[in-house]
C-alpha positions in Angstrom: -0.1 0.2 0.3 2.1 2.4 1.0 5.0 1.6 -1.9 2.3 2.4 -4.5 1.3 5.4 -2.6 4.6 6.0 -2.6 4.5 5.7 -6.8 1.4 8.1 -7.2 3.8 11.0 -5.1 5.9 10.5 -7.8 4.0 10.3 -10.6 2.1 14.1 -9.2 2.7 16.8 -11.1 3.5 19.5 -8.0 0.0 21.1 -7.6 -0.7 24.7 -8.0 -3.0 26.2 -4.9 -2.9 29.8 -3.4 -0.7 31.5 -1.1 -1.9 30.2 2.2 -1.4 26.2 1.3 1.4 26.6 -1.5 4.7 24.3 0.2 8.2 26.1 0.6 10.3 25.6 -2.6 12.4 22.5 -1.4 9.8 20.6 -0.6 9.7 17.1 -1.7 7.0 15.0 -3.1 7.1 11.7 -1.2 5.9 9.3 1.7 8.2 11.1 4.0 6.0 14.1 4.4 2.6 13.0 3.1 1.0 13.9 6.1 2.6 17.3 6.9 1.5 18.4 3.2 -2.2 17.8 4.2 -1.6 19.4 7.2 0.0 22.1 5.8 -2.6 22.6 3.5 -5.1 22.9 5.9 -3.3 25.9 7.3 -2.5 24.0 11.2 0.5 25.0 13.7 3.2 22.8 13.7 6.0 23.7 16.7 9.0 24.3 15.9 11.0 20.8 18.1 14.1 23.2 20.4 16.3 21.4 23.3 17.3 25.5 23.7 14.8 27.1 26.3 16.3 30.3 25.2 13.9 30.2 22.8 16.3 31.9 20.0 19.5 31.2 21.7 21.5 27.8 20.8 21.5 26.2 18.0 17.8 23.3 17.1 18.1 19.9 17.0 14.9 19.2 16.4 14.1 18.6 12.4 13.3 21.4 10.2 10.7 21.6 7.3 7.5 20.3 6.6 9.5 16.7 7.4 9.9 18.2 11.7 6.0 19.1 11.3 4.4 17.7 14.1 1.0 15.6 13.3 -1.5 15.2 15.5 -2.2 11.2 16.0 -6.1 12.1 14.8 -5.5 13.8 11.9 -2.6 10.9 11.0 -5.8 8.5 10.9 -8.0 10.1 9.0 -5.1 11.4 6.5 -4.2 8.1 6.7 -8.0 6.1 5.8 -8.3 9.1 3.2 -5.3 9.0 1.7 -6.6 7.0 -1.6 -9.9 10.1 -1.6 -7.5 13.0 -1.5 -4.7 11.7 -4.1 -7.5 10.9 -6.6 -8.5 14.4 -6.4 -5.8 15.7 -8.2 -5.8 13.3 -10.7 -7.9 14.2 -13.9 -11.1 12.0 -14.9 -11.4 10.0 -17.5 -13.3 10.7 -20.1 -14.4 8.5 -22.9 -14.1 10.0 -26.1 -18.0 9.3 -28.0 -17.0 7.7 -31.2 -19.5 9.1 -34.5 -20.8 7.7 -37.5 -20.5 10.2 -40.3 -24.9 9.4 -40.2 -24.8 11.0 -36.6 -22.5 14.0 -37.9 -25.0 15.0 -40.4 -27.5 14.8 -38.1 -26.4 17.4 -35.9 -25.0 18.9 -37.7 -28.0 19.8 -39.3 -29.7 20.0 -35.7 -27.0 22.7 -35.3 -27.6 24.7 -38.4 -31.3 24.8 -37.9 -31.1 25.8 -34.2 -28.3 28.7 -35.3 -30.9 29.9 -38.1 -33.4 30.1 -35.5 -31.4 32.5 -32.9 -30.8 34.3 -35.4 -34.1 34.7 -36.9 -35.3 35.8 -32.8 -32.3 38.1 -33.3 -32.9 40.1 -36.3 -36.8 40.4 -35.3 -35.6 42.0 -31.7 -33.4 44.6 -33.4 -36.1 45.2 -35.8 -38.4 45.5 -32.9 -36.3 47.5 -31.3 -35.6 50.0 -34.3 -39.7 50.5 -35.1 -39.6 51.5 -31.3 -36.8 54.5 -31.4 -38.0 56.2 -35.3 -41.4 55.9 -33.2 -39.5 58.3 -30.4 -38.3 60.3 -32.8 -41.0 60.8 -35.0 -43.3 61.4 -32.2 -41.0 64.3 -31.0 -41.1 65.9 -34.2 -45.0 65.9 -34.0 -44.7 67.7 -31.0 -45.2 71.7 -31.2 -42.3 73.6 -31.1 -40.8 75.3 -27.9 -40.3 73.7 -24.7 -42.3 70.9 -24.6 -39.7 69.5 -27.5 -36.8 70.3 -25.5 -37.8 69.1 -22.7 -38.9 65.7 -25.1 -35.3 65.6 -26.6 -32.9 66.0 -24.1 -32.0 62.8 -22.5 -33.1 62.1 -19.0 -30.1 61.1 -16.4 -31.8 61.2 -13.8 -32.0 57.3 -11.4 -34.3 55.3 -10.9 -36.7 55.6 -7.9 -35.8 54.3 -4.3 -38.3 51.8 -4.8 -39.0 50.5 -8.0 -39.2 47.0 -7.9 -36.1 44.4 -10.4 -38.7 42.8 -13.4 -39.0 39.1 -13.1 -40.3 36.9 -15.1 -42.6 35.2 -12.9 -45.8 37.4 -12.1 -45.5 39.6 -9.0 -47.7 38.8 -5.8 -50.5 41.0 -5.3 -49.7 43.2 -1.8 -46.2 41.0 -1.1 -43.9 44.1 -2.3 -46.1 46.8 -0.1 -46.3 44.8 2.8 -42.5 44.2 2.5 -41.7 48.4 1.8 -44.2 48.5 5.3 -42.0 46.8 7.2 -39.2 47.7 5.9 -40.1 51.5 7.1 -40.8 49.8 10.4 -37.6 48.8 11.1 -36.0 52.0 9.6 -39.2 54.3 12.2 -38.2 52.0 15.0 -34.1 52.5 15.6 
C-alpha cells in the first residue's frame, strides 16, 4: 500500500495552490512528508522543536521544515484513512471519447444549423422591434409643438431610478407582497 502511494506521489506533478496552501520551494513529494503536506495545506500550525530553553539562543537540534512537522494522531489517522481519496482528487477524470458515425455527425450538423437559423431569426426580429420603437419615438418627438415641450422630450434623461423601483422578473408579482415588505422596512427604520 505504502509503495503504491509512494509511486503515486512521485508521478503527480506539483499542484498550483493558493498562497495559504503552497509548499516551500524545497519541499519534495514523498511518503515522509505526505502527512505534513496535508497539515500544511489545511493551515495547521506546527511547533518547532528546540532543545534550548532560551528560545532564540542556541541551535535547534530538532528537524525543521516539512519533515519536522508534528502530526496530531487523530489527523494522521484521518489522513491515512482518506489518503487515496485525497490523491484521486488531483488526478484528472478519464472521459471516454465518443465515436460518432458519419450519419450522426450529419444529423447533428443539420440540427445545429437549424438552431442557429432560429436564434438568428429571433435576434433579427428583436433588432427590428427596437429600431421601430426608436423610429416611432423620434417621429413622436418631431410631431410635438416647437418650444419647451419638444426640447424637454428630446433631451436625454440621466436622472436615477426611483428608490421604490422593483426589479423585473419572469414570474408575476404577488399582490400586496411588495407593499407589506416595504411597510416592514419602513417600520424598522422608524423604530431605530
